[in-house]
C-alpha positions in Angstrom: 109.5 110.5 73.2 109.4 109.3 76.8 108.5 105.7 77.8 106.6 105.3 81.0 106.4 102.1 82.9 103.6 102.7 85.3 102.7 100.3 88.1 100.2 100.2 90.9 101.5 99.4 94.5 101.1 95.9 96.0 97.9 94.9 97.8 97.2 96.6 101.1 95.3 95.7 104.2 92.6 98.1 103.3 92.4 96.8 99.7 91.5 93.4 101.2 88.6 94.7 103.2 87.3 97.3 100.8 88.2 100.4 102.8 88.7 103.6 100.8 92.3 104.8 101.1 92.7 108.0 99.1 95.3 110.1 100.8 95.2 107.9 104.0 97.3 104.8 104.1 97.5 101.2 105.1 100.5 98.8 104.9 101.1 96.2 102.3 99.7 92.7 103.1 102.1 89.7 103.0 100.7 89.1 99.5 101.3 92.7 98.6 105.0 92.5 99.7 105.4 89.3 97.6 103.8 91.1 94.6 106.3 93.9 95.0 109.1 91.5 95.0 107.8 89.7 91.9 107.3 93.1 90.3 110.9 94.1 91.0 112.1 90.8 89.4 109.9 91.5 86.3 111.3 95.0 86.0 114.9 93.8 85.8 114.2 93.1 82.1 113.7 96.8 81.4 116.2 99.5 81.1 115.1 102.2 83.5 116.6 105.7 83.4 114.5 107.5 86.1 112.3 106.4 88.9 109.4 108.3 90.6 106.8 107.3 93.1 103.8 108.7 95.0 104.8 109.9 98.4 102.0 107.8 100.1 103.3 104.9 102.2 101.9 102.0 100.2 103.6 103.3 97.0 106.9 104.0 98.8 106.8 100.6 100.4 106.5 99.1 96.9 109.1 101.4 95.5 111.6 100.5 98.2 111.5 96.9 97.2 112.0 97.8 93.6 114.7 100.3 94.3 116.8 97.7 96.2 116.3 95.1 93.4 117.2 97.3 90.4 119.8 99.5 92.2 118.1 102.8 91.3 116.9 105.4 93.8 113.6 107.1 93.3 112.1 110.5 93.8 108.7 111.0 95.4 106.2 113.3 93.8 102.9 114.2 95.6 101.2 114.7 92.3 101.2 110.9 91.8 99.0 110.4 94.9 95.7 108.7 94.7 92.6 110.8 94.5 91.7 112.6 97.7 88.5 111.0 98.7 87.7 113.3 101.6 85.3 112.1 104.3 84.9 108.6 102.8 88.5 107.8 103.5 88.9 105.0 106.1 85.4 103.7 105.5 84.0 100.9 103.3 81.1 102.0 101.0 78.6 100.1 103.3 80.0 101.9 106.4 79.8 105.3 104.7 76.3 104.8 103.5 75.0 104.5 107.1 75.4 108.3 107.6 76.1 109.7 104.1 73.9 107.7 101.7 73.0 110.7 99.5 76.7 111.7 99.2 77.7 108.2 98.4 75.1 108.0 95.6 76.5 111.2 94.1 80.0 109.9 94.4 79.1 106.8 92.5 76.9 108.7 90.0 79.5 109.5 87.4 79.6 113.3 87.7 83.3 114.1 87.1 82.9 117.4 88.9 81.4 116.1 92.1 83.7 116.5 95.1 83.2 114.6 98.3 83.5 116.8 101.4 87.2 117.6 102.0 88.2 115.7 98.9 88.7 116.3 95.2 86.7 115.6 92.1 87.4 113.1 89.3 88.3 115.9 87.0 90.8 117.4 89.5 92.4 114.0 90.0 92.6 113.5 86.2 94.2 116.9 85.5 96.7 116.5 88.4 97.9 113.1 87.2 98.1 113.9 83.5 99.8 117.2 84.1 102.4 115.4 86.2 103.1 112.8 83.6 103.4 115.4 80.8 105.8 117.4 83.0 107.9 114.3 83.7 108.0 113.6 80.0 109.3 117.1 79.3 112.0 116.6 81.9 113.0 113.1 80.6 113.0 113.1 76.8 114.3 109.9 75.2 114.3 108.1 78.5 112.5 105.2 80.2 110.8 106.3 83.4 109.4 104.0 86.1 106.3 105.3 88.0 105.0 103.6 91.2 101.5 105.0 91.8 97.8 104.1 92.4 94.8 102.8 90.7 93.3 106.3 90.3 96.5 107.6 88.6 96.5 104.6 86.2 92.9 105.3 85.4 93.8 108.9 84.6 96.6 107.8 82.3 94.5 105.2 80.5 91.5 107.6 80.0 93.8 110.3 78.7 95.5 107.9 76.2 92.3 106.4 74.9 90.2 109.5 75.1 87.7 107.9 77.5 85.3 110.6 78.7 85.5 111.5 82.4 82.6 110.0 84.3 82.4 106.9 82.0 82.1 103.6 83.7 85.5 101.8 83.8 85.7 98.8 81.5 89.3 97.7 82.2 91.1 96.2 85.2 93.5 97.9 87.6 95.3 95.0 89.3 97.9 95.6 92.0 101.5 95.3 90.8 100.7 94.9 87.1 103.1 96.5 84.5 101.6 99.1 82.2 103.6 100.9 79.5 102.8 104.3 77.9 104.7 106.7 75.7 104.4 110.4 75.4 105.8 112.0 72.3 106.3 115.6 71.3 103.1 117.7 71.5 101.9 115.5 74.4 100.8 112.7 72.1 100.0 109.7 74.4 100.1 106.1 73.3 99.4 102.9 75.1 101.9 100.1 74.5 100.9 97.4 77.1 98.3 97.2 79.8 97.9 94.9 82.8 101.0 92.8 82.4 101.1 90.1 85.2 103.4 87.5 83.8 105.9 88.3 86.6 103.2 87.6 89.2 102.1 84.3 87.5 105.7 83.1 87.4 105.8 83.7 91.2 102.5 81.9 91.7 100.8 85.0 92.8 97.4 86.5 92.1 96.4 90.2 91.7 92.7 91.1 91.9 91.1 94.3 90.6 89.6 95.8 93.7 88.9 99.4 92.6 
């Protein structure tokens, strides 16, 4: 069995204003950097054997803070990236609707196979993320693995674990810098241990909002 501690990056400038990031990037806000520091402090209580992060800047910025705090280097893995949102990237939904209202409606319509122009579908995102974690589980049996990733990846992990159908409306939060723990056992049996842990943020007097 492999234990995964999966965390979302700290708050970014685009998180604050509702811009879609996808494979584009924006830096952590001052609050996001404080969230990363509090997350690093909270992770010191865990024994971590291996450390992976998305190669996007906001995840690496968060992982850098954690790496310095726990004294463990990390390896980037592009499979842990957020969903590629194609032509909506860099826009708020309101901005995108001005010229692409029909495409925005389909994007929000719940079809897991709909792909924004130049992007990827929800199903493609889900399969990429879950295949990545199962591969990492096979490479790290009996170990505790830290993953720094994105809201979309955490959604893939949660939906795979609980058997939530693709396209279903999300009913759980995805706060920045929260701690989530999964296990994957032999035969790719997924189990959720804890979700949305934010005690480390509260101890630091910080908030984390679900913006996704």
